[in-house]
C-alpha positions in Angstrom: 0.0 0.0 0.0 2.8 2.4 0.8 4.1 2.6 -2.8 0.6 3.4 -4.1 -0.2 5.8 -1.3 2.9 7.9 -1.9 1.5 9.0 -5.3 -1.9 10.1 -3.9 -2.5 13.9 -3.6 -5.4 14.9 -1.3 -6.7 18.3 -0.3 -8.9 18.5 2.8 -11.5 21.3 2.8 -13.2 22.6 6.0 -15.1 25.7 7.0 -13.2 27.3 9.9 -15.2 28.5 12.9 -12.7 28.1 15.8 -11.4 24.7 17.0 -14.0 22.0 17.7 -14.0 18.3 17.4 -13.7 18.1 13.6 -10.9 20.7 13.6 -9.0 18.8 16.3 -9.5 15.6 14.3 -7.8 17.2 11.3 -4.9 18.5 13.3 -4.2 14.8 14.2 -5.2 13.2 10.9 -3.3 15.4 8.4 0.2 14.9 9.9 -0.5 11.2 10.2 -1.5 10.9 6.6 1.7 12.7 5.5 3.8 10.4 7.6 2.3 7.5 5.6 3.3 9.1 2.3 0.0 10.8 1.4 0.5 14.3 -0.1 -2.2 15.8 2.3 -2.9 19.5 2.2 -5.6 21.7 3.7 -7.8 24.5 2.5 -9.7 26.5 5.1 -12.8 28.6 4.4 -12.5 31.2 7.1 -15.9 32.2 8.6 -15.7 35.9 9.4 -18.3 35.9 12.2 -16.1 36.6 15.1 -14.5 33.2 15.5 -10.7 33.2 15.3 -9.2 30.2 13.3 -5.6 31.4 13.7 -4.7 28.9 16.4 -5.7 26.1 14.0 -3.3 27.4 11.3 -0.6 27.9 13.9 -0.9 24.1 14.6 -0.6 23.3 10.9 2.5 25.4 10.7 4.0 23.5 13.6 3.2 20.1 12.0 4.4 21.1 8.6 1.1 20.6 6.8 0.7 22.9 3.7 -2.4 25.0 3.6 -4.3 27.8 1.9 -7.0 29.9 3.5 -9.8 32.1 2.1 -12.3 34.5 3.6 -14.9 33.3 1.1 -15.3 30.4 -1.4 -13.7 32.3 -4.2 -10.3 30.8 -5.1 -11.1 27.3 -3.8 -11.0 25.7 -7.3 -7.5 27.1 -8.0 -6.4 26.0 -4.5 -7.1 22.4 -5.3 -4.2 22.4 -7.7 -3.1 18.9 -8.9 -5.0 17.0 -6.2 -6.5 13.7 -7.2 -8.9 13.7 -4.2 -10.9 16.4 -2.5 -11.8 15.4 1.0 -14.5 17.6 2.6 -15.6 17.9 6.2 -19.1 19.1 7.2 -22.0 20.3 5.0 -20.6 23.7 4.0 -17.4 22.2 2.6 -19.4 19.2 1.1 -21.4 21.5 -1.1 -18.5 23.7 -2.2 -16.3 20.7 -2.8 -18.8 19.0 -5.0 -19.3 22.2 -7.0 -15.6 22.8 -7.7 -13.9 19.4 -7.7 -13.9 19.0 -11.4 -12.8 15.5 -12.3 -11.2 14.8 -8.9 -12.5 12.1 -6.7 -14.7 13.3 -3.8 -14.5 11.9 -0.3 -16.6 13.3 2.5 -16.3 12.8 6.3 -19.6 12.9 8.2 -18.8 14.2 11.7 -22.1 14.5 13.5 -25.8 13.5 13.7 -27.2 17.0 13.9 -31.0 16.8 13.5 -30.7 19.5 10.9 -29.4 16.8 8.6 -32.7 14.9 8.7 -34.7 17.8 7.4 -35.0 19.1 3.8 -31.2 19.3 3.5 -31.1 15.5 3.5 -32.1 15.6 -0.2 -29.0 17.8 -0.9 -26.8 15.3 1.0 -28.2 12.4 -1.0 -27.4 14.2 -4.2 -23.9 15.1 -3.0 -23.2 11.5 -1.9 -24.2 10.2 -5.3 -21.3 12.3 -6.7 -18.8 11.2 -4.0 -16.6 8.1 -4.2 -16.9 7.4 -0.5 -18.3 8.9 2.7 -16.6 8.3 5.9 -18.5 8.0 9.2 -16.6 8.4 12.4 -18.6 5.8 14.3 -21.0 2.9 13.7 -23.8 4.9 15.3 -23.2 7.7 12.8 -23.2 5.2 9.9 -26.6 4.0 11.0 -27.9 7.6 11.3 -26.8 8.4 7.8 -28.4 5.3 6.3 -31.6 5.3 8.4 -32.4 9.0 8.9 -30.5 10.9 6.2 -31.0 8.2 3.5 -27.4 7.9 2.3 -26.6 4.7 0.4 -25.0 2.1 2.8 -22.6 0.8 0.1 -20.9 4.2 -0.1 -20.3 4.5 3.7 -17.2 3.4 5.6 -16.5 3.7 9.3 -13.2 5.2 10.5 -13.2 6.3 14.1 -11.3 9.2 15.4 -7.8 8.4 16.8 -5.8 10.0 19.5 -2.6 8.8 21.2 -1.9 11.5 23.6 -3.8 14.2 25.5 -3.9 17.5 23.6 -0.5 19.2 23.3 -0.1 22.6 24.9 0.0 25.6 22.6 0.5 28.1 25.4 0.2 28.6 29.1 -3.1 28.9 31.0 -4.1 32.3 32.4 -6.5 30.4 34.7 -6.3 29.9 38.4 -8.2 26.7 39.2 -10.1 26.7 42.6 -9.5 24.2 45.4 -11.9 21.4 46.0 -13.7 19.1 43.6 -13.5 20.0 39.9 -15.9 18.9 37.2 -14.6 19.8 33.7 -16.4 19.9 30.3 -14.7 20.6 27.0 -17.1 21.7 24.3 -18.6 24.6 22.4 -21.1 26.6 24.4 -24.1 25.5 22.3 -27.4 23.8 23.1 -26.3 20.5 21.5 -23.7 20.0 24.3 -26.3 20.1 27.1 -24.2 22.3 29.4 -27.4 23.8 30.8 -28.2 20.3 32.1 -24.7 20.1 33.7 -25.3 23.4 35.5 -28.7 22.1 36.8 -27.1 18.9 37.9 -24.3 20.7 39.9 -26.9 22.6 42.0 -26.4 21.2 45.5 -23.1 19.4 44.7 -19.9 20.9 46.3 -17.9 21.2 43.1 -16.9 23.8 40.5 -17.9 23.3 36.9 -15.2 24.5 34.4 -16.1 24.5 30.8 -13.3 24.9 28.2 -14.9 26.4 25.1 -16.6 29.3 23.5 -20.0 29.9 22.0 -23.2 31.8 22.0 -24.7 30.2 25.2 -22.2 31.9 27.5 -24.6 34.6 28.9 -27.4 32.1 29.4 -25.2 29.6 31.2 -23.8 32.3 33.5 -27.3 33.4 34.4 -28.5 29.9 35.0 -25.5 29.2 37.3 -26.2 32.4 39.3 -29.8 31.3 39.7 -28.9 27.8 40.8 -26.0 28.8 43.0 -23.5 26.8 41.0 -19.8 27.7 40.8 -19.1 28.0 37.1 -15.9 29.1 35.3 -16.0 29.8 31.6 -12.4 30.6 30.6 -12.9 30.1 26.9 -10.1 28.4 25.1 -7.0 27.6 27.2 -3.4 27.0 26.1 -3.0 23.7 28.0 -6.1 21.5 28.2 -4.2 18.5 29.6 -3.2 20.5 32.8 -6.9 21.1 33.5 -7.9 17.5 32.8 -5.2 16.2 35.1 -6.3 18.5 37.9 -10.0 17.6 37.4 -12.0 14.9 39.3 -14.4 14.0 36.4 -15.2 15.0 32.9 -18.9 15.7 32.2 -20.2 15.4 28.7 -24.1 15.8 28.8 -24.6 16.1 25.0 -28.0 15.9 23.5 -26.5 14.4 20.3 -22.9 13.8 19.4 -20.9 12.8 16.3 -18.0 11.4 18.4 -17.0 13.5 21.4 -13.2 13.9 21.1 -13.2 15.4 24.6 -14.1 11.9 25.8 -10.9 10.4 24.4 -8.8 13.4 25.7 -10.1 12.8 29.2 -9.6 9.0 29.0 -6.0 9.5 27.9 -5.5 11.6 31.1 -7.0 8.8 33.2 -10.0 10.9 34.1 -13.4 9.2 34.8 -16.2 10.3 32.4 -19.9 10.9 33.1 -21.8 11.4 29.8 -25.1 10.8 28.1 -26.0 7.6 26.4 -26.7 9.2 23.0 -25.4 8.7 19.5 -21.9 7.3 19.4 -21.0 7.9 23.1 -21.6 4.3 24.1 -19.1 3.2 21.5 -16.4 5.1 23.3 -17.4 5.1 27.0 -18.4 1.6 28.4 -21.0 2.2 31.1 -19.9 1.0 34.5 -16.4 0.1 33.2 -14.8 3.2 31.9 -17.4 5.8 32.9 -21.0 6.3 33.7 -23.7 7.0 31.1 -27.1 8.6 31.8 -30.1 9.7 29.7 -29.9 13.1 28.0 -31.9 16.1 29.5 -32.0 14.4 32.9 -30.4 16.7 35.5 -31.3 14.3 38.4 -29.7 11.3 36.8 -26.6 13.4 35.9 -26.4 14.7 39.4 -26.6 11.2 40.9 -23.8 9.9 38.5 -21.5 12.9 39.3 -22.1 12.5 43.0 -21.2 8.8 42.8 -18.0 9.3 40.7 -16.8 12.2 42.8 -17.2 10.1 45.9 -15.6 7.0 44.6 -14.1 6.9 41.0 -12.8 3.4 41.5 -10.9 2.1 38.5 -13.0 4.1 35.9 -10.1 6.3 34.9 -7.5 3.5 34.7 -9.8 1.4 32.5 -10.7 4.4 30.3 -7.0 5.0 29.7 -6.5 1.4 28.6 -9.5 1.5 26.3 -8.4 4.7 24.7 -5.0 3.3 23.9 -6.2 0.0 22.6 -9.2 1.0 20.5 -8.6 4.5 19.2 -5.1 4.9 17.9 -4.0 7.5 15.4 -2.2 4.8 13.3 -5.4 2.8 12.8 -7.3 6.0 11.8 -4.7 7.1 9.3 -4.2 3.6 7.8 -7.9 3.1 7.3 -8.2 6.5 5.6 -5.3 5.8 3.3 -6.8 2.5 2.3 -10.0 4.3 1.2 -7.9 6.7 -0.9 -6.0 3.8 -2.4 -9.1 1.7 -3.1 -10.9 4.6 -4.8 -7.9 5.7 -7.0 -7.3 2.1 -8.1 -11.0 1.6 -8.8 -11.0 4.7 -11.0 -7.8 3.6 -12.8 -9.3 0.3 -13.5 -12.3 1.9 -15.2 -10.1 4.0 -17.6 -9.9 2.7 -21.1 -6.5 1.3 -22.1 
């Protein structure tokens, strides 16, 4: 495979709105692909609505991944250059990639099971997937969602889980003084999907501080809710060293209402941190209830409070087992090798169809 892979040129395209799970995935995947001989590059479509994508590009610079960036879609066609494959991420890039790819192969990664995708846009996704060579789903649950609820053809879908070998590397120091006492940490955007309001409700009456590492439009509402419920809440935004916070924490809480993967779960597990999360979407594929963490129903503050109280009082071996599972089941090497195999299979399939 290595000899064939070394000739494959791929451009990944993503709309940039800060650094969330799909962006962190790319920061891991792109260097790993290049290490396997893939000429992997990146094109970012910068969203000019107040989000700062610069830290993402700083990470690409550090890892030696070539990239181009645009404030709008103009210029994308030229930025694809001599790529054989256009690999798009999330719906905005899926649409633009399909429009400008020309004769290049199209691969799309599906990162989430957002209910938006089951509405009228599902007809657009079906049309886009007909034009794609393959679509990659990051979990088995997401594959089922795409077949059963979006209506994508099962034969075009492959499952390649996220991979992570180490906790997130520091890109700077933290200007954050963590309080004494029990610490419950969440890593997520401040949006309704992540269920952080449920976490605030659950922390009422628990002697612990909730620290949420992330940014988003729900900040004011969460702060108001915390004041009303008497919950100690810290919202420092994006910090330079996530692993330091995780290693100081007592538990990671991830009360998502739906979730494509939940990379924060792997980051916590790699730090040996117990996880309390909701049993939605792909989360049960990552966190084994009662073995590496505790799973509860979504939108249930009482169940979440009971689980947090139990783990804070006695985490047992949850963190140790979570670390072992993260290392054995979700490696970067496996993720990169499976992705390369898809590229190789599709380029060979196209070559076999060409007339002699």
